[in-house]
C-alpha positions in Angstrom: -83.4 -137.7 67.2 -80.3 -138.1 69.3 -77.0 -136.2 68.9 -75.3 -139.1 67.2 -78.0 -139.5 64.6 -78.1 -135.7 64.0 -74.3 -135.6 63.6 -74.5 -138.5 61.1 -77.1 -136.6 59.0 -75.1 -133.4 59.1 -72.0 -135.1 57.9 -73.8 -136.5 54.9 -75.4 -133.2 53.8 -72.7 -132.4 51.2 -73.3 -135.6 49.3 -77.1 -135.9 49.6 -78.6 -135.6 46.1 -75.1 -135.6 44.5 -75.3 -137.6 41.2 -71.6 -138.5 41.3 -71.3 -142.1 42.6 -67.9 -141.4 44.2 -68.8 -138.2 46.0 -67.2 -138.0 49.4 -67.4 -135.8 52.4 -64.1 -134.0 53.2 -62.3 -134.7 56.4 -62.2 -130.9 57.1 -66.1 -130.9 57.0 -66.4 -133.8 59.4 -64.0 -132.2 61.8 -66.1 -128.9 61.6 -69.2 -130.9 62.3 -67.5 -132.6 65.3 -66.3 -129.2 66.7 -69.7 -127.5 66.4 -71.6 -130.4 67.8 -69.4 -130.9 70.9 -71.1 -128.3 73.0 -74.5 -129.7 72.3 -73.3 -133.2 73.1 -71.9 -132.0 76.3 -75.1 -130.2 77.3 -77.2 -133.3 76.4 -74.9 -135.5 78.6 -75.2 -133.0 81.4 -79.0 -133.0 81.2 -79.1 -136.7 81.3 -76.9 -136.9 84.4 -78.6 -138.0 87.7 -79.1 -135.1 90.2 -76.7 -136.5 92.6 -73.8 -136.3 90.2 -74.7 -133.1 88.5 -72.2 -130.6 90.0 -69.3 -133.0 89.6 -70.2 -133.9 86.1 -70.6 -130.3 85.0 -67.2 -129.3 86.4 -65.6 -132.3 84.8 -67.1 -131.7 81.3 -66.7 -128.0 81.3 -63.4 -127.8 83.2 -61.9 -125.3 80.6 -64.6 -122.8 81.1 -66.8 -123.5 84.1 -69.5 -120.9 84.7 -71.8 -120.7 87.7 -74.3 -118.9 85.6 -74.3 -121.7 83.0 -74.6 -124.2 85.8 -77.7 -122.4 87.1 -79.2 -122.5 83.7 -78.7 -126.2 83.6 -80.4 -126.6 87.0 -83.3 -124.7 85.5 -83.3 -126.9 82.4 -83.4 -130.0 84.5 -86.4 -128.5 86.4 -84.8 -128.2 89.7 -86.6 -125.8 91.9 -85.1 -122.4 93.0 -85.1 -123.6 96.8 -83.3 -126.9 95.8 -80.6 -125.1 93.7 -78.9 -123.8 96.9 -77.7 -127.4 97.7 -76.3 -127.7 94.2 -74.5 -124.5 94.4 -73.0 -125.8 97.7 -71.8 -128.9 95.8 -70.5 -126.8 93.0 -68.4 -124.9 95.6 -70.2 -121.5 95.6 -69.7 -119.8 99.0 -72.7 -119.0 101.0 -72.3 -115.3 100.8 -71.6 -115.2 97.1 -73.8 -112.7 95.2 -74.6 -115.3 92.6 -77.0 -116.9 95.2 -79.3 -113.8 94.9 -80.1 -115.0 91.4 -81.8 -118.2 92.7 -83.4 -116.3 95.6 -85.3 -113.9 93.2 
């Protein structure tokens, strides 16, 4: 199931099994689903991004709240080995002497 399908199912939940033929989902409910699904959709897009574009795409998609810790978690989810992660942190803009690099060296 992809995110779009899941979102479609979630938006129909209030009317599933409803016996009223004109039952409708409120606009407020749809906006809430959109808001709650946005982080999941972003994460899935990041995970589908080719390695070469990962740091740039992450910074673009999470520009309001970028987090090196979250970026490292995404590297782990993509199956990028700890030794390889150093190059991605360089692309992300982490300085060589930044203590965050100790996380990947453990």
